[in-house]
N, C-alpha and C positions, 0 to 999 in steps of 0.2 A: 416220307420216313427218314431218308437220308439227311434232309435239312433239319428235321428236329434233333436227330442224333448230333449233327454238328453244332446245332445251338446248345445243346445240352453239355456237350463236351466243352465248348467255350465257357458256358456258365460255370461248370465245376472248376476249370483252369483259374478263372478269375476270383471266384470263392476261395480257392485254395490259396492264391496269392495274398488273401488279406491276413495271412499270418504275419506279413511284414508290417501290419498296422495294429497289431493285436495289443501291444502295449498302450499306445495312444487310445485305443477304443475303450480299453478297461479304465484308463485314466479318466476319460470323460464320462464313463459311468459314475466314477466317484464324484466327480464335478455335479453330476445331476442329481445325486443323492443328496450331496451337500446343500444344493440349491432348495430343494424341496425341505430338507430337515430345518433350515434357516428361514422357513416361510416365504420363500421366493416362488416363482413361476417359471414354467419352461415354455417359451414361446418359440414358435416354428414359423418359417416362411420358405417358399419355394415357388416355382413356375411350372405349369403343365403337370406332368407325372410327378415331380418333386412336389407340387402343391397337394397333391393327392396323398403323397407319402407323409406330408405334415399333418394332414387330418388323420390318417390312419394312426400315426404314432400318438397324437393327442387323444384320440378316442381310446386306445389302449391304456393310457395313463388316468384319464378321467373316469372311464367306466371299469375297466379290468382288462389285464392281459391274460394271465391263467390263474389268478387268484381271486376270490370274492373278498375285497378289502375295501378300506376307506378310499374316497375319490382323492386323486392327486392333481394338483393346480398345473394344467396344461392348455394352451391356446395355440390353436392354428390360426395364423393371422391371414389365411387364405379363403376364408369362409363366409365373410359378412358381404354379401353381394351389394348391399347399399353402399357401404364403405368403398369397396374396391370399385365400383362403377362411378360414384359420385367423385372420389378423388381422382381417378383416371381421367374422368371428363373435364373437371375443373382445373387440375394441376397437372396431369400427365401420369403415366405409369411408372416412371423412374423412381417417384417417392411414395408409391402406395403403401409400401411395408414401413418405411421409415417414419411415416406420419403416425401409423398406429404405435409404433415403439414410442414415440414422442408422447403420445395420449395415455398408454397404460403401463408402461415399463418403469421399473426402477432398479436401482443397484443391486438388489438381492436376487433379480431375476436373471435367467440365463437365455442366450437366444441361440437356437439350431437354425443355421442358415444353409439351405440346400440348393445346389446348383451343379449340374452334371459337368459343365464347362469351367465353372468359376468366373465366368465373364459376365454374368446377368447383371446389369446395371443396377436395377432395383434391389437386388439381393446385397451387393456391395454397398449400396446406400443405407440399406437397413443395418448392416453391420457397423458402419460409421455412426449412425444414430445410436446403436447400442453402446458403442464404446464411449460415446459422449455421456451416457448415463451411468458409466462405470460399470457395466454388465460383463460377465464372462461371456464370450462368443465362441461357439463350434461352428466349424465349417465342414460340410460333408460334400465333397466334390469328386471328379475323376480327372483323368488325363494328367495334365501338368499342374493342375490346381488352379490355374488362372490367378486372376487378382484376388479372388476370395481367399486363397490360402495365405496370402501376404497380409491379410487385414486382420484375421481372427486371432483368439487367444489359443484355441486348439484346432488343428486342421487334420482331416482324415481324408486323404486322397485315395480313392480306390484305383488301383493299378489297371487301369483299362481306357481305351479311348471310345468304346462301343456304348452309346447312351442306354440301350436296353441293360446290359450287364452292369453298368454303374448304378442304375436304379435298383436292379436286383439285389446289389451288395448293400445299398443304402437301406433297404427294408430289413435286410437281415441284421444289420447293424443296429437299427432302431429296435427291433425285436430283442436282441441281446440287451439293449439298455433297459428296456420295459421289464425284462425279467430280472435284471440285477436290482432295478429299483423296487420292484414289487418284494424280492427277497429281502431287501434292507430296510424297506418302511412298512411291511404288512403289519397291521395290528387288527386282527379279529376279521 
């Protein structure tokens, strides 16, 4: 019981510190709304738990978050097992997401790149590929932001070095974006 209470208190402390990121979180929400309004897609990439967060956020946008409304264009680049394994086998894991961006993205799209450390090579490579396409790129990270926060258009660095707390904050931020998007774009 003591460990759970300690984890809960740590969680609450980190979530409370997100106030320092609130303006950037809201600004990115507007970017995502504009992306969709202009006919663009939201693409997401991450590894491990962050890959699951990509799928979670994309599902909230395509299906629904809290309202029954039209589908919104979002793709988790983490989900096609044939692409992921073929590319990793033939070319390596470092370019598994940048290759997909090369194939399906355009300048109207926005990439949400998630890395708790900000040091994942395949995520940084995806960001560079997105920038070559002229895309807006959002980085969700933690700690000191790593290389990722230096490469992106908008950087949100969760004020923690604990992976679990960073991931918990990322999904809260993702949910907030889904709610803001849904509120702005709901038609029926």
